[in-house]
C-alpha positions as CSV (number, residue, x, y, z in Angstrom):
1,X,-59.2,43.9,11.8
2,X,-56.4,45.4,13.8
3,X,-56.1,44.4,17.5
4,X,-56.7,47.0,20.1
5,X,-53.4,48.6,21.4
6,X,-53.8,47.0,24.8
7,X,-54.0,43.4,23.5
8,X,-50.8,41.6,22.5
9,X,-50.6,40.0,19.1
10,X,-51.5,36.3,18.8
11,X,-48.5,34.0,19.2
12,X,-47.0,32.5,16.1
13,X,-47.7,28.8,15.4
14,X,-45.5,26.6,17.5
15,X,-42.6,24.6,16.1
16,X,-42.8,20.9,15.9
17,X,-41.7,19.1,19.0
18,X,-38.0,18.5,19.1
19,X,-37.1,21.5,17.0
20,X,-36.3,24.0,19.8
21,X,-33.3,26.2,19.3
22,X,-30.1,25.0,21.1
23,X,-29.8,27.8,23.5
24,X,-29.2,27.8,27.2
25,X,-32.4,26.8,28.9
26,X,-34.5,29.2,31.0
27,X,-34.2,29.4,34.7
28,X,-37.6,28.2,36.0
29,X,-38.5,28.0,39.7
30,X,-41.0,25.3,39.1
31,X,-43.5,23.8,36.7
32,X,-46.1,26.2,35.2
33,X,-49.1,24.4,36.5
34,X,-51.7,26.6,34.9
35,X,-50.1,26.2,31.5
36,X,-49.9,22.4,31.6
37,X,-52.2,20.6,29.2
38,X,-51.9,17.3,31.1
39,X,-52.6,16.7,34.8
40,X,-49.6,16.5,37.1
41,X,-49.7,14.7,40.4
42,X,-48.2,16.2,43.5
43,X,-45.3,13.8,43.2
44,X,-44.5,14.8,39.6
45,X,-44.7,18.5,40.6
46,X,-42.2,17.9,43.5
47,X,-39.8,16.1,41.1
48,X,-40.0,18.7,38.5
49,X,-39.3,21.5,40.9
50,X,-36.3,19.6,42.3
51,X,-34.9,19.0,38.8
52,X,-35.3,22.7,37.8
53,X,-33.5,23.7,41.0
54,X,-30.6,21.4,40.3
55,X,-30.4,22.6,36.7
56,X,-29.6,26.1,37.6
57,X,-26.0,25.3,38.7
58,X,-25.5,23.0,35.8
59,X,-26.3,25.7,33.3
60,X,-24.1,28.1,35.1
61,X,-21.1,25.7,35.2
62,X,-21.7,24.6,31.6
63,X,-21.2,28.2,30.5
64,X,-17.8,28.2,32.2
65,X,-16.9,24.5,31.6
66,X,-13.2,25.3,31.1
67,X,-12.9,26.5,34.7
68,X,-14.5,23.5,36.3
69,X,-12.6,21.8,39.1
70,X,-12.5,18.2,38.0
71,X,-11.3,15.2,39.9
72,X,-10.7,11.8,38.4
73,X,-12.5,8.8,39.8
74,X,-11.0,6.4,37.3
75,X,-9.9,6.2,33.6
76,X,-12.4,8.0,31.5
77,X,-14.8,8.3,34.5
78,X,-14.9,11.8,35.8
79,X,-16.8,13.6,38.5
80,X,-17.1,17.3,38.6
81,X,-18.1,19.9,41.0
82,X,-21.2,20.2,38.9
83,X,-22.3,16.6,39.5
84,X,-21.9,16.9,43.3
85,X,-23.6,20.2,43.6
86,X,-26.6,19.1,41.4
87,X,-27.1,15.9,43.5
88,X,-26.9,17.9,46.8
89,X,-29.6,20.3,45.4
90,X,-31.8,17.3,44.4
91,X,-31.5,15.8,47.8
92,X,-32.2,19.0,49.6
93,X,-35.3,19.9,47.5
94,X,-36.8,16.4,47.8
95,X,-36.2,16.1,51.5
96,X,-38.2,19.3,52.1
97,X,-41.4,17.6,51.0
98,X,-40.6,13.8,51.2
99,X,-38.2,13.5,54.2
100,X,-39.0,9.9,54.8
101,X,-38.1,8.7,51.3
102,X,-34.8,6.9,50.6
103,X,-32.3,8.2,48.0
104,X,-29.9,6.4,45.6
105,X,-27.6,8.8,43.7
106,X,-24.7,8.2,41.4
107,X,-22.4,10.4,43.4
108,X,-23.5,10.3,47.0
109,X,-24.5,6.6,47.3
110,X,-27.7,5.4,49.0
111,X,-29.6,6.8,52.0
112,X,-32.1,4.4,53.5
113,X,-35.6,5.7,54.0
114,X,-39.0,4.2,54.9
115,X,-38.3,1.0,53.1
116,X,-41.0,1.6,50.5
117,X,-40.1,4.7,48.6
118,X,-36.8,5.6,47.0
119,X,-35.6,8.4,44.7
120,X,-33.1,7.1,42.1
121,X,-31.1,10.0,40.6
122,X,-28.4,10.8,38.1
123,X,-27.7,14.5,38.7
124,X,-25.6,14.7,35.4
125,X,-26.2,12.0,32.9
126,X,-23.7,12.7,30.1
127,X,-20.8,14.0,32.3
128,X,-18.2,13.5,29.6
129,X,-20.3,15.5,27.1
130,X,-20.7,18.2,29.8
131,X,-16.9,18.4,30.5
132,X,-16.1,18.7,26.8
133,X,-18.7,21.4,26.1
134,X,-21.1,19.2,24.2
135,X,-24.7,20.4,25.0
136,X,-26.2,16.9,25.3
137,X,-26.7,15.9,29.0
138,X,-29.6,15.6,31.4
139,X,-30.8,15.3,35.0
140,X,-32.6,12.0,35.5
141,X,-34.9,11.4,38.5
142,X,-37.1,8.4,39.2
143,X,-39.3,7.3,42.1
144,X,-39.3,3.7,43.0
145,X,-42.1,2.4,45.3
146,X,-42.2,-1.2,46.6
147,X,-39.5,-2.2,44.0
148,X,-41.3,-0.6,41.0
149,X,-40.6,2.7,39.3
150,X,-43.8,4.7,39.3
151,X,-42.7,8.2,38.3
152,X,-39.8,9.7,36.2
153,X,-38.5,13.0,35.1
154,X,-35.7,13.7,32.6
155,X,-34.7,17.3,32.0
156,X,-32.2,18.6,29.3
157,X,-31.2,22.1,30.6
158,X,-29.7,23.4,27.4
159,X,-32.6,22.6,25.0
160,X,-35.1,23.2,27.9
161,X,-36.9,19.9,27.1
162,X,-38.7,18.3,30.0
163,X,-39.7,14.6,29.8
164,X,-42.0,13.2,32.5
165,X,-44.1,10.1,33.1
166,X,-46.2,8.5,35.8
167,X,-47.3,4.9,35.9
168,X,-50.8,4.6,34.3
169,X,-51.0,8.2,33.3
170,X,-48.7,8.3,30.2
171,X,-45.5,10.1,29.2
172,X,-45.2,13.7,28.1
173,X,-42.8,16.3,26.9
174,X,-42.7,20.1,27.6
175,X,-40.5,22.3,25.3
176,X,-40.2,26.0,24.9
177,X,-42.6,25.7,21.9
178,X,-45.0,23.0,23.0
179,X,-46.5,22.0,26.3
180,X,-47.5,18.6,27.6
181,X,-47.4,16.8,24.4
182,X,-48.1,13.0,24.7
183,X,-45.1,10.8,23.9
184,X,-45.5,7.9,21.6
185,X,-42.9,5.4,20.4
186,X,-42.5,5.2,16.7
187,X,-44.6,2.9,14.6
188,X,-41.8,1.6,12.4
189,X,-41.7,-2.2,11.8
190,X,-39.0,-2.4,9.2
191,X,-35.5,-2.6,10.7
192,X,-34.0,-1.2,7.5
193,X,-35.8,2.1,8.2
194,X,-35.0,2.2,11.9
195,X,-32.7,4.7,13.6
196,X,-31.0,2.9,16.6
197,X,-29.1,4.4,19.5
198,X,-26.5,2.7,21.6
199,X,-23.8,3.1,24.2
200,X,-20.2,2.1,23.3
201,X,-17.8,0.6,25.9
202,X,-14.9,2.8,26.6
203,X,-11.8,3.0,28.8
204,X,-13.9,3.8,31.9
205,X,-16.6,1.2,31.3
206,X,-15.4,-2.3,30.9
207,X,-16.9,-5.1,28.9
208,X,-16.2,-7.5,26.1
209,X,-15.3,-5.0,23.4
210,X,-14.9,-7.6,20.6
211,X,-18.3,-9.1,21.4
212,X,-19.9,-5.6,21.4
213,X,-18.4,-4.7,18.1
214,X,-19.8,-7.9,16.5
215,X,-23.3,-6.8,17.7
216,X,-22.8,-3.3,16.5
217,X,-21.7,-4.5,13.1
218,X,-24.8,-6.6,12.9
219,X,-27.0,-3.7,13.8
220,X,-25.2,-1.3,11.4
221,X,-25.8,-3.8,8.5
222,X,-29.5,-4.0,9.0
223,X,-30.6,-0.5,10.0
224,X,-30.9,3.0,8.6
225,X,-28.3,4.3,11.1
226,X,-26.8,4.1,14.6
227,X,-26.3,7.0,17.0
228,X,-24.1,7.2,20.1
229,X,-24.8,10.5,22.0
230,X,-23.5,9.6,25.4
231,X,-26.6,9.9,27.7
232,X,-28.6,6.8,28.5
233,X,-31.4,8.9,30.0
234,X,-31.9,11.0,26.9
235,X,-31.6,7.9,24.6
236,X,-34.5,6.3,26.5
237,X,-36.5,9.6,26.4
238,X,-35.9,9.8,22.6
239,X,-37.2,6.3,22.1
240,X,-40.3,7.3,24.1
241,X,-40.7,10.3,21.9
242,X,-40.3,8.3,18.6
243,X,-37.0,10.0,17.7
244,X,-35.2,6.8,18.0
245,X,-36.8,3.5,17.0
246,X,-34.6,1.4,19.3
247,X,-31.8,1.7,21.9
248,X,-29.4,-1.0,23.3
249,X,-26.6,-0.8,25.8
250,X,-24.7,-3.0,28.3
251,X,-23.6,-2.5,31.9
252,X,-26.0,0.4,32.9
253,X,-26.7,1.4,36.4
254,X,-30.2,2.0,38.0
255,X,-29.7,5.8,38.0
256,X,-29.0,5.7,34.3
257,X,-32.4,4.1,33.4
258,X,-34.9,4.4,36.3
259,X,-36.8,7.4,34.8
260,X,-36.3,6.5,31.2
261,X,-37.6,2.9,31.5
262,X,-40.9,4.1,32.8
263,X,-41.1,6.7,30.0
264,X,-40.6,4.1,27.3
265,X,-43.3,1.8,28.8
266,X,-45.8,4.7,29.3
267,X,-45.2,5.8,25.6
268,X,-46.2,2.3,24.4
269,X,-42.7,0.8,24.1
270,X,-41.1,-2.3,25.4
271,X,-38.2,-2.7,27.8
272,X,-36.2,-5.9,27.6
273,X,-32.7,-7.2,27.9
274,X,-30.7,-8.0,24.8
275,X,-32.1,-11.6,24.9
276,X,-35.7,-10.4,25.0
277,X,-36.4,-11.0,28.7
278,X,-38.2,-8.4,30.8
279,X,-35.9,-5.6,31.9
280,X,-35.2,-4.9,35.5
281,X,-32.9,-2.4,37.2
282,X,-30.3,-5.2,37.7
283,X,-30.4,-6.5,34.1
284,X,-26.9,-6.6,32.5
285,X,-28.2,-5.4,29.2
286,X,-31.0,-3.1,27.9
287,X,-33.1,-3.1,24.8
288,X,-35.8,-0.4,24.4
289,X,-38.0,-0.7,21.3
290,X,-41.5,-0.5,19.9
291,X,-43.4,-3.7,19.7
292,X,-42.9,-4.0,15.9
293,X,-39.1,-4.0,16.1
294,X,-38.5,-5.9,19.4
295,X,-38.1,-9.4,17.9
296,X,-36.0,-8.2,15.0
297,X,-33.6,-6.4,17.3
298,X,-33.3,-9.4,19.7
299,X,-32.5,-11.6,16.7
300,X,-29.9,-9.1,15.4
301,X,-28.2,-8.8,18.8
302,X,-28.2,-12.6,19.4
C-alpha cells in the first residue's frame, strides 16, 4: 500500500557498524538525546558537547591542511594551530559547566582543580596523520575522579564515529548509521586468527628500537596481521568494538589512553602492561586484549 503523500518513506536498513562512508563528519551542536538508545548521564552529555564543539575547527582545518601554520616541538613531534584551538575549545566548554574540575591536556599542561576531579584530554590524537591529510585522528576526553577514570569519550570527526563509556554502565558507539550500539571486545581465542594493533617508535618518540622490533617480529609470526594507524585512542576504541583483537604500545601518556582504557574495560576487555600486570596511567607499556588472548599476547611479548 502506498504511503500518504505527507508521510516520508521508511528509512532504508542501516549499515553494519563500522561501515560508514569516509566523508567529513557532520557539524553537531550536541548529542541527540531523544535519539539515543542508551541512557547518558549529565557528565557524558557535557563531555560529548565539548568534543563536538572542538571538532568543528578540526574539520575545517583538515579541509585546508596544506595551509596550517605548524611549529615544531621536536623531531617528528609537531603541534599545529588545530591542536591548540581544539584544546582551548574543550577547556572553555567544560569550564562552563564544571568550573571546579582540574584539566590535564597534551598541549596546555595541567590546571589544578578541586583535587578530586580532573579532565584528561588529547585534543588531536593522531597529529601526524592530520598534518599529512590522513583521515584517521580523534579527540579523546576522559574524566578521572579520585584517581580512577570513570567516563570517556573518543570522537573521530571524519567518519563521525562517537565512542563513549561510563564506569559500570558499559561502552557504546554512535555512527551516522547506527545509534548507541553496545561495544563488545572480540571473542577470538586463537592468536593465529587475531588482528593486532601497535604503535611503532619513531624519531620523535624514543625507546629501544631493536627490542621493539624483536617483539613486533614475534607478534607478526603468530598472528593474522598487525596494524599501525597512528592513533592510540582509536586503537583502544577499536579493541573495545571488536575490530582489533589486541593492541600493544610503549611510552604512552595519560591523555593518549585515559578514555580508551575505560572503553576496553567496559566492553569486557582487559587492560594490562606488556608483562601482564594491571595497567595504570603511569605504566610504561600497554596491552589491551580480550580475556582469551591476554596470556598468549603476554607470552609473545615476553
